[in-house]
Every structure is written in C-alpha cells, then in structure tokens.
N, C-alpha and C positions, 0 to 999 in steps of 0.2 A: 501833267495833265490834271485838270480839275474835274471832279466828279460830283454829281448831285443826285442823290438817291431819293426815291419817293415811293409811296404806295403801301406803306405799312398801315396797320390799324388793328382793330379788335374784331375777331371772327370766332364763330363757334366751332367746336370740334366737327371735322368733316367738311368744313367750308374751304373756300379758295380765296387766294389773293394773288395779284400780279404786282411785283415790284419792278420799278424802272430805274435806270441809272443813265443820266445824260453826261457825256464827256465833252469838255470844252477843249477841243483840239482839232487841228486841220488834218491830222494824220491818224485818225481813229483806227484805221486798218493796220497800223504798226503795233497795235496793242492786243495782247491776250487779255481777256476780261474774266473776272470771277466774282463769285458771291461767297462771303463768309458770314458766320453768325457768332454771337458771343453772349453768354449769360454771365452775370456777376460771379467772380471767383474762379472762372474757367478760362482756358485759353481759347483764342479765336479759332473756330472750327471751319474747315473747308466744306462748302455746300455744293458748289458747281462751278465749272470753268469752261471756257470756250476759246479755241484758237482764233487768231486775228481774222481769218476768213470764214469762221463758222464751220469749218470742215470737220473738226473733232470736238467732242464734248466730253466732259468728265464730271462725275458725281461722287459726292461723299456717300457713305453707306446709308446715312439717314435720309438722303434725298432720292435715292434710286427708286424708280417706279412711281414717284409722286410729284417730283419737281422737274421742270424743264427750263433750261437756259436757252436763250436765243439772242440774236443781235440784229440790228438794222444799221448797216454801215452808211446808209444815206442820212439817217437821223442821228447818227453818233450815239446810239442808245443800246443798252443791253437790258434784257428782261429776265425775270425769274418768275415763272408761273408755278404757283404752289397749290396743289390740290390735296384733298383728303388731309387737311391739317390736323395736327394732334397737339395736345397741351405741351408736350415736350419740344415742340417747334418754337415755343415762345422764346424770343431772343431779340437782340438788336442785330439787324442784318446790314452788312456793309458790302458795297461793291468795291472792286479793286482792279487796277490796271497795271500791266507790266509790259514794256516793249520787248518784242522778240517773238521767236517762233514757238517757244515752249509755253506751257500753261502750268505753272507751278501749283502745287497743292498745299504749300506751306505759306502762312501769312507773312513770314519774314522775307519772302522773296518778292513781295510786291512793294512798289515804291509810291504808288498813288492810291489814295483812299477817299471814298465818299464819307459823308458825315454820319451815316447810319440812319436806319429807319426801324422803328419798333414794331414788331409783330407780336400780338398777344392772342393766344388761342385759349378760349374758355372751355371748361369741361361741362 
C-alpha cells in the first residue's frame, strides 16, 4: 500500500498540529495504521497506532495525554492530532501500515511507509 503523509510544519511550544496520511488501497480496513517519528541518529520511535477498525488505540509514552490517533475508513486516511507540542517532539513523522489484526509497536514490523513529514516545535 502506498502512503502519503502531510500536515507537518513549524509550530511554537504549546501549539497543535494535525498530521494526515492517505493510503492508496481498496482494502484500507485490512490494515493497522501507526505513526512513528525519528530524529537523526536515533531509532524510529513508536508514537501511536490503531487497529483496522479503530476499535483499539495504542500510544507511546511520549504521546500519551497529548496526541490522538484516528482514522476515516471511508477516506482511507489516518490522522494524528498533536496538542501541547514540545521542542522534544521535533522529528520527522512517518505513517505506517501493516495488514492484520495486530498493531505492532516496532517499526520493523511494518511493511509500508509514507515519505515522512517534518514537525518542528520552537521554544
């Protein structure tokens, strides 16, 4: 599946952004979706994930209480609403898809990736 992420940009500390990721597939509901982020020199970090039907969501420690993942299975789109952003949230954010019922938290488990969108939070 091809993924196209968008919505990144420059925001001040405490601000909000909403990332979007559109999937090019006729069977979007076959995929668990997730967001990861990466800064230079570090491993890709799990941010949030959601099961194929949206019934369960999972969050990395850095995202809990501030970020919300959602999906629209009609629009083949997954979103990441990010509130109360902090400078340490600065990273390239990637959406990922993996077919199946599970929602892995490790980047190596995902076979499809978007191109990444840069989020910069200024202090």
